[in-house]
VOGU-3710 file (C-alpha; in Angstrom, 3 decimals, decimal comma):
1> xxxxxxxxxx> 4,582/-30,467/31,636  4,670/-27,231/30,010  1,389/-25,572/29,367  1,165/-24,758/25,471  1,699/-21,545/24,134  4,349/-20,547/26,411  7,670/-18,637/25,877  10,268/-21,476/26,287  14,101/-20,949/28,035  16,816/-23,706/27,177
11> xxxxxxxxxx> 16,172/-25,117/30,278  12,919/-26,074/29,241  13,529/-27,182/26,036  16,194/-29,737/27,618  13,338/-30,447/29,871  11,402/-31,685/27,559  13,889/-34,160/25,423  14,395/-35,725/29,059  10,931/-36,088/29,197  10,267/-37,227/25,860
21> xxxxxxxxxx> 13,895/-40,371/25,915  11,898/-41,511/29,692  8,275/-41,642/28,329  7,454/-38,706/30,443  6,135/-37,650/27,993  4,613/-39,886/25,078  5,632/-39,586/21,213  1,827/-38,716/20,644  1,354/-36,359/22,900  4,834/-34,124/21,488
31> xxxxxxxxxx> 2,861/-34,467/17,897  -0,007/-33,199/19,175  1,327/-30,498/21,431  3,849/-29,520/18,439  1,157/-29,724/15,730  -1,641/-27,469/17,987  1,024/-25,309/18,833  3,511/-24,017/16,835  5,655/-21,846/18,909  6,126/-24,632/20,745
41> xxxxxxxxxx> 6,694/-26,995/17,816  9,654/-24,703/16,722  11,143/-23,956/19,738  11,259/-27,319/20,948  12,301/-29,252/17,335  14,410/-27,047/16,234  17,378/-25,630/15,524  18,755/-22,200/13,592  21,954/-21,815/11,200  23,324/-18,579/13,140
51> xxxxxxxxxx> 27,233/-18,604/10,826  28,152/-14,808/13,056  29,037/-16,591/15,762  31,716/-19,466/16,648  31,801/-22,284/14,360  30,978/-24,877/17,687  27,176/-22,810/18,089  27,016/-21,887/14,666  23,892/-24,737/14,969  21,235/-23,328/17,451
61> xxxxxxxxxx> 18,482/-24,050/19,333  15,956/-21,978/17,856  14,740/-19,943/20,696  11,821/-17,180/19,590  12,089/-13,602/20,779  9,284/-11,777/22,332  8,457/-9,365/19,401  9,004/-13,037/16,859  6,760/-15,354/19,143  3,670/-12,512/18,685
71> xxxxxxxxxx> 5,064/-12,353/15,150  3,681/-16,179/14,756  0,841/-16,175/16,031  -0,194/-12,916/13,774  0,935/-15,026/10,620  -1,070/-18,291/11,504  -3,781/-15,939/11,930  -3,453/-14,665/8,400  -3,072/-17,881/7,210  -5,766/-19,866/8,534
81> xxxxxxxxxx> -8,567/-16,940/7,836  -7,155/-16,397/4,067  -5,681/-12,796/4,972  -3,027/-11,149/3,350  -0,582/-9,820/5,696  2,337/-7,313/4,356  5,771/-7,830/7,692  8,050/-3,997/6,784  10,539/-4,675/9,391  14,337/-3,683/10,410
91> xxxxxxxxxx> 16,854/-5,836/8,505  17,952/-8,953/11,104  14,535/-9,555/12,545  14,566/-13,312/11,828  11,140/-13,082/9,752  12,564/-15,554/6,826  13,143/-18,427/9,177  9,890/-17,501/11,166  7,721/-17,964/7,808  9,958/-20,864/6,371
101> xxxxxxxxxx> 9,112/-22,681/10,020  5,435/-21,975/9,533  5,113/-23,568/6,326  7,084/-26,112/7,061  5,040/-27,148/10,123  1,490/-26,848/7,713  3,891/-29,096/5,216  3,508/-31,272/7,903  0,944/-31,698/10,401  -1,774/-30,083/7,436
111> xxxxxxxxxx> -3,330/-32,630/4,359  -2,952/-31,343/1,198  -1,656/-27,470/1,881  -0,152/-26,078/-0,458  2,486/-23,139/-0,492  4,531/-20,986/-2,729  7,637/-18,860/-2,042  9,145/-16,843/-4,345  12,185/-13,899/-4,718  13,620/-11,958/-6,565
121> xxxxxxxxxx> 16,323/-14,277/-8,197  16,328/-18,114/-8,758  19,216/-17,895/-6,258  17,442/-16,379/-4,040  14,477/-19,166/-4,044  17,358/-22,314/-4,551  20,617/-22,511/-4,446  22,070/-25,903/-2,657  25,333/-23,999/-1,402  23,621/-20,365/-0,438
131> xxxxxxxxxx> 22,529/-20,192/2,865  20,322/-17,011/2,586  17,921/-18,711/-0,171  14,905/-20,246/0,802  14,645/-23,963/-0,046  18,383/-23,875/1,885  16,418/-22,302/5,484  13,652/-25,267/4,900  15,722/-28,130/4,174  17,872/-27,684/7,558
141> xxxxxxxxxx> 14,509/-26,965/9,302  13,744/-30,804/7,736  16,894/-31,876/8,433  16,785/-30,231/12,299  13,682/-32,758/12,699  15,470/-35,754/11,165  18,399/-35,343/13,857  16,842/-34,229/16,716  12,854/-35,728/16,491  13,389/-38,292/13,175
151> xxxxxxxxxx> 9,714/-40,134/13,703  8,753/-36,872/12,847  9,893/-36,871/9,138  6,938/-38,981/7,422  7,956/-42,181/6,555  7,764/-42,389/3,435  9,649/-39,396/2,425  12,784/-39,138/0,193  14,885/-36,625/-1,005  15,885/-38,079/-3,558
161> xxxxxxxxxx> 11,856/-38,365/-4,527  10,463/-35,595/-2,981  12,915/-32,917/-2,793  13,594/-31,966/-6,431  14,359/-28,276/-7,721  12,282/-25,637/-5,952  9,961/-28,070/-5,142  9,478/-30,362/-1,757  6,726/-32,822/-1,702  5,325/-34,773/1,730
171> xxxxxxxxxx> 4,387/-37,835/0,289  2,029/-38,680/3,602  -0,639/-36,478/3,822  -0,472/-34,631/-0,027  1,927/-31,574/0,782  4,114/-29,161/-0,615  5,634/-25,775/-0,914  6,865/-25,078/-4,629  9,838/-21,918/-5,416  8,694/-19,163/-8,548
181> xxxxxxxxxx> 11,068/-16,586/-9,399  8,468/-12,531/-8,696  8,110/-10,987/-11,735  4,954/-10,510/-14,358  4,090/-14,408/-14,813  4,455/-14,901/-10,428  1,453/-17,409/-9,378  -0,579/-17,279/-13,033  -0,713/-21,392/-13,232  -0,053/-22,066/-9,475
191> xxxxxxxxxx> -2,505/-22,121/-6,739  -1,655/-22,318/-3,277  -3,121/-21,505/0,889  -0,401/-19,547/1,133  2,135/-17,292/-1,598  5,138/-16,096/0,421  6,823/-12,967/-0,669  9,994/-12,315/0,254  11,996/-9,153/-0,526  9,152/-7,851/-1,913
201> xxxxxxxxxx> 10,470/-4,316/-2,136  13,724/-5,300/-4,056  11,726/-6,794/-6,785  12,276/-5,403/-10,619  8,258/-4,274/-10,749  6,501/-5,128/-7,432  3,592/-3,838/-9,147  3,678/-6,392/-12,391  4,548/-9,432/-9,737  1,266/-8,033/-7,584
211> xxxxxxxxxx> -0,990/-8,022/-10,297  0,208/-11,087/-12,049  -0,125/-13,247/-8,175  -3,365/-11,340/-7,356  -5,201/-14,696/-7,980  -3,279/-17,527/-6,741  -3,614/-17,133/-2,947  -5,590/-16,700/-0,536  -2,858/-15,356/1,900  -0,697/-13,363/0,971
221> xxxxxxxxxx> 3,365/-12,686/3,276  4,311/-9,964/1,601  7,957/-9,281/3,685  10,897/-6,256/3,097  13,019/-3,493/3,969  11,437/0,019/2,687  13,010/0,819/-0,866  12,000/4,153/-1,580  8,391/5,008/-1,962  8,507/2,403/-4,841
231> xxxxxxxxxx> 4,430/-0,344/-5,048  5,819/-1,706/-1,723  6,153/1,512/-0,089  2,728/2,687/-0,962  1,385/-1,069/-0,383  2,411/-0,566/2,877  1,445/3,108/2,931  -1,637/4,098/1,362  -1,920/7,763/-0,412  -5,142/9,655/1,472
241> xxxxxxxxxx> -8,047/8,570/0,687  -6,667/5,680/-0,966  -7,860/2,231/0,575  -5,876/-0,664/2,323  -5,711/-3,654/0,068  -3,348/-5,588/3,170  -3,258/-6,086/6,584  0,505/-4,724/7,658  2,256/-5,458/10,924  6,075/-3,542/11,648
251> xxxxxxxxxx> 8,795/-5,514/13,330  11,264/-2,412/13,974  14,515/-3,301/16,438  13,084/-1,441/19,363  10,672/-3,958/19,761  13,389/-6,324/19,874  14,640/-7,235/23,500  18,525/-8,553/22,490  18,454/-5,197/19,894  16,571/-2,199/22,446
261> xxxxxxxxxx> 18,934/-1,763/25,334  20,581/1,959/26,442  23,021/3,105/28,636  22,488/7,305/29,548  25,635/8,318/30,740  26,452/11,531/32,542  27,887/14,133/30,049  30,586/15,838/33,020  32,129/12,976/34,030  31,306/9,886/31,653
271> xxxxxxxxxx> 29,409/8,205/34,321  26,449/5,384/33,503  23,044/7,187/35,065  20,564/4,555/34,148  20,195/1,739/32,574  16,821/-0,315/30,585  15,299/-1,777/27,514  13,774/-0,075/25,074  12,041/4,172/26,001  12,520/4,988/29,574
281> xxxxxxxxxx> 10,188/5,893/31,544  9,485/9,838/32,170  9,897/9,652/35,106  13,033/7,930/35,476  14,625/10,467/32,704  12,641/13,726/34,395  14,871/12,268/37,822  18,227/12,898/35,805  20,778/15,702/35,931  21,066/18,427/33,394
291> xxxxxxxxxx> 24,018/17,172/32,055  22,612/13,349/31,479  23,049/12,491/27,446  20,430/10,556/25,448  19,771/7,391/25,401  22,384/5,481/23,503  21,485/1,758/21,877  24,025/-0,113/22,046  23,250/-2,722/18,882  21,722/0,362/16,949
301> xxxxxxxxxx> 24,964/2,422/17,301  27,226/-0,193/16,102  25,552/-1,196/13,289  25,260/2,728/12,523  29,108/2,414/12,444  29,121/-0,915/10,123  26,812/1,005/7,918  29,070/3,541/7,908  27,273/5,985/9,116  24,825/6,259/5,393
311> xxxxxxxxxx> 21,414/7,562/5,819  20,472/5,922/3,275  21,213/2,484/4,509  20,311/3,635/8,039  16,774/4,752/6,916  16,093/0,936/4,850  18,223/-1,305/7,150  17,471/-0,398/10,039  14,903/2,983/10,398  11,982/1,162/8,188
321> xxxxxxxxxx> 12,196/4,739/6,889  10,862/5,256/3,420  11,466/8,202/2,125  15,473/8,342/2,847  15,564/5,002/1,937  15,572/5,682/-2,279  19,585/6,088/-3,736  19,756/7,928/-7,444  17,162/10,007/-6,122  16,644/12,069/-9,441
331> xxxxxxxxxx> 14,639/14,795/-8,022  15,705/16,170/-3,857  14,607/19,550/-5,022  10,854/17,956/-5,089  11,700/18,605/-0,608  11,502/22,559/-1,951  8,094/22,424/-3,407  4,540/22,987/-1,481  1,282/20,730/-1,010  -1,790/22,907/-1,157
341> xxxxxxxxxx> -5,544/22,934/-2,360  -4,573/25,012/-6,179  -7,224/26,234/-7,965  -7,724/26,943/-11,331  -7,209/30,957/-11,758  -8,743/32,382/-15,033  -5,937/34,684/-15,106  -2,681/32,441/-15,425  -2,180/30,426/-18,889  -2,928/26,647/-18,672
351> xxxxxxxxxx> -0,451/23,755/-20,139  -1,262/20,669/-20,182  1,784/17,977/-21,018  1,996/14,619/-21,874  3,765/10,953/-22,135  1,890/9,136/-25,021  2,074/5,103/-24,358  -0,737/2,070/-26,077  0,532/-0,628/-24,925  2,697/1,509/-21,910
361> xxxxxxxxxx> 1,336/4,034/-19,337  0,435/7,857/-21,061  0,519/9,574/-18,698  -1,215/13,250/-18,288  -0,626/16,211/-16,233  -2,243/20,316/-15,568  -0,481/22,874/-15,020  -0,573/27,114/-14,451  1,763/29,101/-14,297  0,953/32,247/-11,410
371> xxxxxxxxxx> 2,887/35,118/-12,159  1,958/36,869/-9,229  4,027/34,068/-6,644  5,860/33,341/-10,118  4,822/29,975/-8,821  3,877/26,607/-11,337  0,934/25,284/-9,817  0,091/21,535/-10,706  -4,099/21,097/-10,811  -4,269/17,294/-11,682
381> xxxxxxxxxx> -2,658/14,438/-13,048  -3,984/11,134/-14,637  -2,542/8,019/-16,824  -3,277/4,726/-18,118  -2,805/2,285/-20,712  -3,581/0,484/-23,342  -5,799/2,597/-24,821  -6,059/4,871/-28,598  -4,679/8,364/-27,955  -8,574/9,524/-28,780
391> xxxxxxxxxx> -9,753/7,853/-25,933  -7,536/10,545/-23,877  -9,786/13,295/-25,752  -12,289/14,530/-22,882  -9,550/13,966/-20,568  -7,855/17,309/-22,270  -11,478/18,701/-23,578  -14,039/18,215/-21,104  -17,179/15,688/-21,913  -18,422/16,909/-25,065
401> xxxxxxxxxx> -16,032/14,895/-26,403  -16,538/11,190/-24,816  -18,357/9,501/-27,352  -14,291/9,114/-28,415  -14,068/6,366/-26,071  -17,235/4,065/-26,814  -14,957/2,170/-29,129  -12,856/1,149/-26,308  -15,769/0,575/-23,795  -16,631/3,853/-22,400
411> xxxxxxxxxx> -15,254/5,312/-19,436  -15,238/4,205/-15,928  -17,152/6,298/-12,522  -13,900/8,205/-11,830  -12,144/8,495/-15,164  -15,759/10,644/-15,546  -15,615/12,363/-12,995  -11,954/13,423/-13,957  -13,289/14,701/-17,204  -15,898/16,904/-15,864
421> xxxxxxxxxx> -13,228/18,682/-13,720  -11,457/19,552/-17,192  -14,538/21,086/-18,759  -13,463/24,495/-17,441  -10,103/23,591/-19,034  -11,249/23,789/-23,289  -10,330/26,609/-25,130  -8,474/27,812/-22,468  -4,952/26,407/-22,790  -1,649/28,517/-23,557
431> xxxxxxxxxx> -0,072/25,254/-24,780  0,669/21,660/-25,074  3,982/19,435/-24,586  4,562/15,822/-24,823  6,823/13,726/-26,851  8,824/14,556/-29,760  8,837/10,621/-31,205  5,244/11,621/-30,747  5,536/11,737/-34,914  6,344/8,817/-36,092
441> xxxxxxxxxx> 3,390/8,092/-38,388  2,100/4,411/-37,231  2,571/2,678/-40,969  -0,931/0,778/-40,686  -3,329/4,245/-40,403  -0,218/6,461/-41,580  -1,165/8,943/-38,785  1,260/9,862/-35,189  0,430/10,904/-32,135  0,818/14,308/-32,419
451> xxxxxxxxxx> -1,650/14,699/-35,722  -4,562/12,944/-34,039  -4,319/15,378/-31,348  -3,467/18,246/-33,899  -7,269/17,250/-34,735  -8,686/17,962/-32,087  -7,308/21,616/-32,018  -4,632/20,084/-29,364  -0,942/21,139/-31,240  1,437/19,903/-29,016
461> xxxxxxxxxx> 4,845/21,335/-29,095  8,200/19,891/-28,314  11,984/21,093/-27,862  14,254/18,865/-29,414  17,559/20,532/-28,297  16,608/20,143/-24,794  14,634/16,222/-25,914  17,682/14,547/-23,807  17,042/12,891/-20,368  19,464/15,163/-18,629
471> xxxxxxxxxx> 18,947/18,570/-20,354  14,890/17,148/-19,032  16,234/16,849/-15,966  17,712/20,070/-15,054  14,517/21,901/-16,531  12,233/20,158/-14,039  15,041/20,468/-11,364  14,381/24,513/-11,645  11,007/24,153/-11,709  10,039/22,025/-8,583
481> xxxxxxxxxx> 12,175/24,835/-6,693  8,987/27,420/-7,418  6,290/24,531/-7,614  2,919/23,928/-5,553  0,856/20,541/-6,470  -2,582/20,361/-5,213  -2,440/18,031/-2,433  -5,771/15,513/-3,525  -5,359/15,598/-6,840  -0,953/15,704/-7,658
491> xxxxxxxxxx> -0,323/12,970/-4,945  0,706/10,423/-7,215  2,629/13,177/-9,301  3,906/14,540/-6,648  4,999/10,567/-5,626  6,072/10,083/-9,359  8,774/12,531/-9,627  10,074/12,188/-5,748  10,884/8,337/-6,080  11,833/8,682/-9,365
501> xxxxxxxxxx> 15,655/7,288/-9,258  18,843/6,635/-11,989  20,257/3,324/-12,848  23,119/2,186/-10,454  25,301/1,597/-13,394  28,942/3,009/-12,995  29,959/1,046/-16,110  28,674/3,763/-18,192  25,742/7,139/-17,978  23,529/6,528/-15,760
511> xxxxxxxxxx> 20,036/6,756/-17,240  16,625/7,208/-15,545  15,451/3,869/-14,233  11,502/2,794/-16,463  9,328/1,756/-14,081  5,611/2,688/-12,485  6,521/6,176/-11,912  8,622/7,305/-15,910  5,324/8,740/-17,414  4,430/10,960/-14,793
521> xxxxxxxxxx> 7,895/12,232/-14,522  8,377/12,573/-18,199  5,021/14,397/-18,786  6,143/17,196/-16,167  10,160/17,285/-17,905  8,545/17,763/-21,021  6,182/21,080/-20,127  9,893/21,899/-18,030  11,968/21,742/-21,018  8,424/23,324/-22,900
531> xxxxxxxxxx> 8,473/26,915/-20,434  12,111/27,242/-20,242  11,583/31,344/-21,190  9,722/31,408/-17,635  12,502/31,056/-16,106  14,559/33,520/-18,669  11,990/36,372/-18,216  10,369/36,966/-15,029  10,123/40,587/-15,572  7,694/39,707/-18,750
541> xxxxxxxxxx> 5,900/37,352/-16,038  5,324/40,241/-13,250  4,111/42,506/-15,845  1,735/40,703/-17,147  1,190/40,611/-13,440  0,213/44,501/-13,721  -2,227/44,196/-16,678  -5,782/45,009/-15,668  -8,266/42,399/-15,851  -11,802/44,033/-16,983
551> xxxxxxxxxx> -15,102/41,729/-16,207  -15,118/41,011/-20,171  -11,652/39,909/-20,343  -12,716/37,622/-18,016  -15,681/36,469/-19,551  -13,392/35,484/-23,144  -12,861/32,540/-22,522  -16,276/31,271/-21,970  -17,004/33,110/-24,979  -14,445/30,847/-26,434
561> xxxxxxxxxx> -15,382/27,225/-25,205  -18,859/28,058/-26,430  -18,087/28,746/-29,872  -15,610/26,166/-30,094  -18,393/23,742/-29,026  -20,807/25,351/-31,815  -18,525/25,889/-34,796  -15,390/22,947/-34,717  -15,732/23,112/-38,432  -15,703/26,678/-38,170
571> xxxxxxxxxx> -13,326/29,875/-37,613  -14,502/31,337/-34,269  -13,685/35,803/-33,990  -13,705/37,768/-31,303  -13,758/41,000/-30,902  -12,213/43,146/-27,791  -11,533/46,722/-28,415  -10,504/47,432/-31,563  -8,809/44,083/-32,509  -10,524/41,402/-33,915
581> xxxxxxxxxx> -8,888/37,807/-32,269  -9,929/34,565/-35,269  -9,107/31,553/-33,832  -9,322/27,530/-35,558  -10,303/24,358/-34,071  -6,610/23,928/-34,698  -5,824/26,090/-32,157  -7,349/26,311/-29,258  -4,511/28,333/-27,483  -5,697/30,180/-24,618
591> xxxxxxxxxx> -6,566/34,134/-26,233  -7,302/36,021/-22,286  -3,261/35,399/-21,689  -3,195/36,443/-25,888  -5,360/39,826/-24,953  -3,543/40,596/-21,590  -0,385/40,785/-23,842  -1,891/43,491/-26,001  -2,943/45,002/-23,227  0,236/45,702/-21,862
601> xxxxxxxxxx> 1,986/46,625/-24,292  -0,368/49,133/-25,462  0,262/49,950/-22,190  3,683/49,884/-21,709  4,168/52,440/-25,128  2,211/54,568/-22,974  5,401/54,916/-19,947  9,272/54,866/-21,093  10,460/51,300/-21,163  14,108/50,595/-21,732
611> xxxxxxxxxx> 14,016/49,614/-25,526  16,413/45,574/-24,818  12,828/45,231/-22,813  10,317/45,968/-25,445  12,917/43,732/-28,242  12,051/40,805/-25,592  8,738/41,457/-24,710  6,723/43,052/-26,385  4,230/40,565/-28,889  4,584/39,409/-32,536
621> xxxxxxxxxx> 2,347/42,079/-34,137  0,785/40,090/-37,163  1,499/36,390/-35,650  1,147/35,047/-32,206  3,542/33,165/-30,639  0,467/31,073/-29,867  -0,509/31,067/-33,786  -3,741/33,934/-33,142  -3,504/35,772/-36,055  -4,946/39,785/-35,548
631> x> -6,634/41,511/-38,043
//
C-alpha cells in the first residue's frame, strides 16, 4: 500500500484502483486516505481537462508536478489557519485547477464548509460552455468522481437541486461554494472560510474589491499574473517601510520540472555540451569551453515565440515582472528621473499643486525648482478622500491651522506628522496650481474650492490653454526628464506616475485610465503646465542662481511666516534695502524669490546684458508676477 503524502506515478494510480476493485484496499480506507491527504485524493481520483493535446488524451489523470505538490500543502496550511495567501505566477502553472480541486476537497470532506470564488466577470465564474471559468472546472472535478469513484459522491446530491448558477451545495454535510464578481460590493453580504480571488490583477479596481471583502473570509487566496504595479502588484511588493499584509508564494516556470529543461550548445560546432533542469551547476559550467552558449530553455524559448517576442507580454506572462508588464504606459520618461534624499532649500521656489476631490481622492504634491542643477525636486505628497477642502489647509500651511479639521474628526498621527513637516512651508510658496474645474460653485454653499482656498491666502493658478490631458502629458513628460523624487516621502507619487496608463481603445482617441494612480499624476501635471516658462527660460534661472543671498534675506521667509500668523487679517510690510514689500494674507507667495529677482535686476543694470534678455527676464516695476506690490 502507498504511504500517505507521496508523489504518485501513473502506474501507482492504476495499482491503487486495482487494489480498490479487488478489496485489498477497502472503501473506508480509501476514503480516509483521500480525506487526510489532499494530494493523494487529487492524484488517485481526479482528471484534468487539457484541450491542447489530441482529442483522445484531453481527459488526463490529474498528476501533480513537484512544485504543484508543495503548493497544495501551502494553500491547505493557510486555509486551516485562516491566513490570507497571495500567489504570483507564470501563466500555465495550473494554479486555478489546483485551487478548485482543493476547494472541492473541503466541500466533500468538511462539514458546513463555505467558500466564495470570484473573478473579473460573471462568465469567468460560471458559464456552461466555457472551460476557462471556475465552476466549469469545479463541475468537471465532480464528474471525475462520478465516473471513477461514484460512491464518493454525496448520496443525496442532485444536479438539478444542488447545482445552480454560481452555486454548488453538498446536502450531506451542508457545505457550499458560491461565486461573486469582483468589484466594490464583493463579499459584503457573504461570509465564508475561504475567498478565492482569481485573476486579481485584471480587475477593474483591485483596491475596491480588496476593501469590500476585507471581512468576508479569514483566508483569501489571491491569484494573478502581473499587470503592472497596480494595487495587486503593491500588495505583492509593498513599498519600503510598508508592512506586508499577506503571505506570498511565487510560482515561476523555472521551478517546474516540465518547463525548465535546458541545453547548452557549442557555438562553434553546434554540438550539445550539457543538458539538465533548472540552473546549471557552477562546476559544470566552469568545465565548458569558451565557445559554450548560454543555457537554452526550450519551453521558455517556444513560449516567447508564441508571444511574438513582445517584451511586455513576456514580462507579464512568463517572468512575473511588474515594471515591464504595463501596457499603454503614459510616462516612460519616469525612468530618467532620480531618487534621492531631497531637502527643502529656502533659496529655491516652492510650489504646491492640488487635484481636488471630495468623494474621490484629493491629491496634493510639493516640489521645488532647483535652478542651480536645473531640476524639479519633488518633496512630498499626500492624498485622502471624503473631506471638505478646508480639512487639507493644515497640510499646506502647517499645524497653526489644525483646528480646521475638528469638524471632520481631526487628524491621525501619521497625518499630523505630515502637517508638522510642512510648518516651514507657510509663507514661502512661490505658487499654487490646480484644476480649473475648482472654480465651479457649490449650489448649496455658493462657494467654490478655489475661493475657499483663497480665503486662506492660497491663490490657485491654472493654465486653461494647456488643461487638456494631451498638453498636460507633454509638459509633465518634459519635467520628468529633469526630476528628482524624495525616495522616502514621494514613492507613492513616483509609483502613480510610473503606472499611469492610457485606455486601450482603438476606435476612439485614447485618454488616461481613471484609477488609483490618477490623482497624484494629475496634481503633478497641473504643476507641470503651470511651470512651462521654466522650460523656456533656463537662462533666467541660471541668472537667479548667481544672485547673492545674505543672512538677512535667508531670514526674510521666517519673518513673513511669523508676521502672517500674528496678523492674519492685515497686510504685512517688509523692508529690504531701499524697497518695501507688502503682502496680504490672500497672497503668501515667496517674498525671498521676489527679493532675489530684484537684486538680480539691480546687478544686471550694472553689467552689459542683451536688450532681448532684459525684456524677457526683468521683473515688473509696479506689480510682480507673484502679485507683490512694491512702494
